[in-house]
Residue frames as a rotation matrix with the C-alpha (Angstrom) as fourth column:
UNK 1
-0.451 0.884 0.125 -15.20
0.461 0.351 -0.815 -175.68
-0.764 -0.310 -0.566 -113.70
UNK 2
-0.945 0.153 -0.290 -17.47
-0.325 -0.550 0.770 -175.14
-0.042 0.821 0.569 -116.68
UNK 3
-0.625 0.755 -0.197 -21.04
0.254 0.436 0.863 -175.50
0.738 0.490 -0.464 -117.88
UNK 4
0.330 0.911 0.246 -24.07
-0.051 -0.243 0.969 -175.61
0.942 -0.333 -0.034 -115.62
UNK 5
0.365 -0.234 -0.901 -21.99
0.861 0.454 0.231 -176.57
0.355 -0.860 0.367 -112.59
UNK 6
-0.771 -0.603 0.205 -20.82
0.503 -0.774 -0.385 -172.94
0.390 -0.193 0.900 -112.42
UNK 7
-0.569 0.632 0.525 -24.41
-0.526 -0.771 0.359 -171.94
0.632 -0.072 0.771 -111.60
UNK 8
0.535 0.731 0.425 -25.91
-0.824 0.339 0.455 -174.92
0.188 -0.593 0.783 -109.74
UNK 9
-0.382 -0.753 0.536 -24.47
-0.860 0.502 0.093 -177.91
-0.339 -0.425 -0.839 -107.89
UNK 10
-0.564 0.244 0.789 -26.97
0.093 0.968 -0.232 -180.51
-0.820 -0.058 -0.569 -109.13
UNK 11
-0.452 0.420 -0.787 -28.07
-0.825 -0.533 0.190 -179.79
-0.339 0.735 0.587 -112.70
UNK 12
-0.809 0.155 -0.567 -28.79
-0.228 0.806 0.547 -183.44
0.541 0.572 -0.617 -113.57
UNK 13
-0.730 0.578 -0.365 -31.07
0.656 0.440 -0.613 -183.96
-0.193 -0.687 -0.700 -110.58
UNK 14
-0.441 0.565 -0.697 -32.82
-0.162 -0.814 -0.557 -180.68
-0.883 -0.133 0.451 -111.33
UNK 15
-0.676 0.158 -0.720 -33.33
-0.734 -0.057 0.677 -181.74
0.066 0.986 0.155 -114.94
UNK 16
-0.827 0.383 -0.411 -34.98
0.329 0.923 0.197 -184.99
0.455 0.028 -0.890 -113.90
UNK 17
-0.545 0.642 -0.539 -37.23
0.606 -0.143 -0.783 -183.16
-0.580 -0.753 -0.311 -111.45
UNK 18
-0.563 0.323 -0.761 -38.15
-0.534 -0.845 0.036 -180.61
-0.631 0.427 0.648 -114.11
UNK 19
-0.767 0.280 -0.577 -39.25
-0.403 0.490 0.773 -183.39
0.499 0.826 -0.263 -116.48
UNK 20
-0.711 0.511 -0.484 -41.26
0.670 0.702 -0.243 -185.06
0.216 -0.496 -0.841 -113.70
UNK 21
-0.532 0.520 -0.669 -42.93
0.213 -0.682 -0.700 -181.76
-0.820 -0.515 0.251 -112.79
UNK 22
-0.667 0.280 -0.690 -43.83
-0.728 -0.443 0.524 -181.21
-0.159 0.852 0.499 -116.45
UNK 23
-0.767 0.398 -0.503 -45.43
0.101 0.849 0.519 -184.66
0.633 0.348 -0.691 -116.53
UNK 24
-0.657 0.542 -0.525 -47.39
0.656 0.067 -0.752 -183.76
-0.372 -0.838 -0.399 -113.39
UNK 25
-0.500 0.456 -0.736 -48.78
-0.375 -0.880 -0.290 -180.71
-0.780 0.131 0.612 -115.19
UNK 26
-0.715 0.161 -0.681 -49.49
-0.666 0.143 0.732 -182.67
0.215 0.977 0.005 -118.36
UNK 27
-0.595 0.428 -0.680 -51.25
0.153 0.891 0.427 -185.66
0.789 0.150 -0.596 -116.79
UNK 28
-0.251 0.481 0.840 -52.59
-0.823 -0.563 0.076 -184.17
0.510 -0.672 0.537 -113.51
UNK 29
0.368 0.292 -0.883 -52.25
0.079 0.936 0.343 -187.56
0.926 -0.196 0.321 -111.81
UNK 30
0.730 -0.052 0.681 -52.02
-0.651 -0.354 0.671 -187.49
0.206 -0.934 -0.293 -107.98
UNK 31
0.884 -0.419 0.206 -49.91
0.306 0.854 0.421 -190.65
-0.352 -0.310 0.883 -108.03
UNK 32
0.379 -0.753 0.538 -47.37
0.736 -0.108 -0.668 -188.96
0.561 0.649 0.513 -110.26
UNK 33
0.461 -0.161 0.873 -47.21
-0.398 -0.916 0.041 -186.00
0.793 -0.367 -0.486 -107.88
UNK 34
0.881 -0.132 0.454 -46.45
-0.383 0.364 0.849 -188.36
-0.277 -0.922 0.270 -104.98
UNK 35
0.699 -0.644 0.311 -43.82
0.708 0.684 -0.176 -190.12
-0.099 0.344 0.934 -107.11
UNK 36
0.336 -0.561 0.757 -42.18
0.330 -0.682 -0.652 -186.80
0.882 0.468 -0.044 -108.01
UNK 37
0.631 -0.051 0.774 -42.13
-0.647 -0.586 0.488 -185.76
0.429 -0.809 -0.403 -104.36
UNK 38
0.892 -0.304 0.334 -40.54
-0.006 0.731 0.682 -189.02
-0.452 -0.611 0.650 -103.29
UNK 39
0.502 -0.744 0.440 -37.88
0.811 0.230 -0.538 -188.74
0.299 0.627 0.719 -106.00
UNK 40
0.387 -0.328 0.862 -37.15
-0.134 -0.945 -0.300 -185.14
0.912 0.000 -0.409 -104.90
UNK 41
0.797 -0.058 0.602 -36.81
-0.604 -0.023 0.797 -186.29
-0.032 -0.998 -0.053 -101.29
UNK 42
0.809 -0.520 0.274 -34.51
0.490 0.854 0.173 -189.13
-0.324 -0.005 0.946 -102.35
UNK 43
0.386 -0.675 0.628 -32.32
0.579 -0.352 -0.735 -186.75
0.718 0.648 0.255 -104.38
UNK 44
0.515 -0.148 0.844 -32.11
-0.484 -0.863 0.144 -184.27
0.708 -0.483 -0.516 -101.49
UNK 45
0.854 -0.188 0.486 -31.15
-0.392 0.382 0.837 -186.86
-0.343 -0.905 0.253 -98.87
UNK 46
0.706 -0.629 0.326 -28.60
0.706 0.659 -0.259 -188.42
-0.052 0.413 0.909 -101.24
UNK 47
0.336 -0.572 0.748 -26.97
0.290 -0.693 -0.660 -185.07
0.896 0.439 -0.067 -101.90
UNK 48
0.520 -0.068 0.852 -26.98
-0.651 -0.677 0.343 -183.86
0.553 -0.733 -0.396 -98.29
UNK 49
0.703 -0.141 0.697 -25.97
-0.584 0.446 0.678 -187.06
-0.407 -0.884 0.231 -96.51
UNK 50
0.651 -0.474 0.593 -23.80
0.514 0.850 0.114 -188.84
-0.558 0.231 0.797 -99.07
UNK 51
0.516 -0.446 0.731 -22.41
0.753 -0.171 -0.636 -186.66
0.409 0.878 0.248 -101.85
UNK 52
0.690 -0.221 0.689 -21.62
-0.228 -0.970 -0.083 -183.44
0.687 -0.100 -0.720 -100.01
UNK 53
0.781 -0.470 0.412 -19.77
-0.421 0.092 0.902 -185.05
-0.462 -0.878 -0.126 -97.07
UNK 54
0.541 -0.588 0.601 -17.75
0.689 0.720 0.084 -187.15
-0.482 0.368 0.795 -99.54
UNK 55
0.491 -0.332 0.805 -16.87
0.619 -0.518 -0.591 -184.12
0.613 0.788 -0.049 -101.67
UNK 56
0.837 -0.190 0.513 -15.99
-0.445 -0.782 0.437 -182.06
0.318 -0.594 -0.739 -98.59
UNK 57
0.679 -0.612 0.404 -13.58
-0.087 0.480 0.873 -184.74
-0.729 -0.628 0.273 -97.39
UNK 58
0.416 -0.521 0.745 -12.03
0.868 0.473 -0.153 -185.09
-0.272 0.710 0.649 -100.86
UNK 59
0.099 -0.326 0.940 -11.68
0.735 -0.613 -0.290 -181.42
0.671 0.720 0.179 -101.81
UNK 60
-0.304 -0.317 -0.899 -11.78
0.940 -0.256 -0.227 -179.56
-0.158 -0.913 0.375 -98.47
UNK 61
-0.342 0.091 -0.935 -11.63
0.289 -0.937 -0.196 -175.78
-0.894 -0.338 0.294 -98.55
UNK 62
-0.956 -0.038 -0.290 -12.06
-0.249 -0.412 0.877 -175.45
-0.153 0.910 0.384 -102.32
UNK 63
-0.578 0.810 -0.103 -15.36
0.564 0.487 0.667 -177.38
0.590 0.328 -0.738 -102.20
UNK 64
-0.127 0.509 -0.851 -16.54
0.899 -0.304 -0.316 -175.30
-0.419 -0.805 -0.419 -99.23
UNK 65
-0.679 -0.178 -0.712 -15.79
-0.068 -0.951 0.302 -172.14
-0.731 0.254 0.633 -101.23
UNK 66
-0.932 0.354 -0.080 -17.77
-0.020 0.171 0.985 -173.58
0.363 0.919 -0.153 -104.16
UNK 67
-0.349 0.838 -0.420 -20.72
0.890 0.437 0.131 -174.40
0.293 -0.328 -0.898 -101.87
UNK 68
-0.309 0.199 -0.930 -20.80
0.551 -0.759 -0.346 -170.84
-0.775 -0.619 0.125 -100.55
UNK 69
-0.716 -0.069 -0.695 -21.07
-0.384 -0.792 0.475 -169.41
-0.583 0.607 0.540 -104.08
UNK 70
-0.709 0.423 -0.565 -23.24
-0.469 0.315 0.825 -171.98
0.527 0.849 -0.025 -105.88
UNK 71
-0.102 0.752 0.651 -26.68
-0.974 0.058 -0.220 -173.07
-0.204 -0.657 0.726 -104.60
UNK 72
-0.753 -0.087 0.652 -27.52
-0.146 0.989 -0.036 -176.72
-0.642 -0.122 -0.757 -104.05
UNK 73
-0.176 0.785 0.594 -30.93
0.919 0.347 -0.186 -176.29
-0.352 0.513 -0.783 -105.73
UNK 74
0.822 0.451 -0.348 -31.82
0.275 -0.849 -0.450 -173.48
-0.499 0.274 -0.822 -108.11
UNK 75
0.336 -0.688 0.643 -29.46
0.875 -0.025 -0.484 -171.35
0.348 0.726 0.593 -110.13
UNK 76
0.002 -0.446 -0.895 -27.02
0.614 -0.706 0.353 -168.59
-0.789 -0.550 0.272 -109.23
UNK 77
0.940 0.332 -0.082 -27.22
0.165 -0.652 -0.740 -165.40
-0.299 0.682 -0.667 -111.27
UNK 78
0.467 -0.861 -0.203 -23.47
-0.883 -0.465 -0.062 -164.96
-0.041 0.209 -0.977 -111.08
UNK 79
0.734 -0.245 -0.634 -21.29
-0.079 0.896 -0.437 -167.81
0.675 0.371 0.638 -112.35
UNK 80
0.894 -0.433 -0.118 -18.83
0.272 0.313 0.910 -169.44
-0.357 -0.845 0.398 -109.95
UNK 81
0.580 -0.811 0.074 -15.29
-0.338 -0.322 -0.884 -168.12
0.741 0.488 -0.461 -109.98
UNK 82
0.551 -0.411 -0.726 -12.59
0.706 0.693 0.144 -170.06
0.444 -0.592 0.672 -108.12
UNK 83
0.854 -0.314 -0.415 -10.45
0.153 -0.611 0.777 -168.41
-0.497 -0.727 -0.474 -105.48
UNK 84
0.698 -0.707 -0.114 -7.32
-0.462 -0.324 -0.826 -166.73
0.546 0.629 -0.553 -106.79
UNK 85
0.798 -0.448 -0.402 -4.30
0.568 0.781 0.258 -168.84
0.198 -0.434 0.879 -105.92
């Protein structure tokens, strides 16, 4: 495991949300705020109800270990280190 995935589980989704939040600050449009919130909700439900169960069934204990060390949203201060084999 390398790159941003050692510190957060969803860097691409977070990047999109960061751009949308920056646009909200730039344009101060209430419609854009609603759009950003709906995209954030869509990302969250997709991750929780589709991606994570699929990855848990595919990778089992190693993915559970990864989930315990790396946050779904936000960034970990300490980079992920896999279990010693």
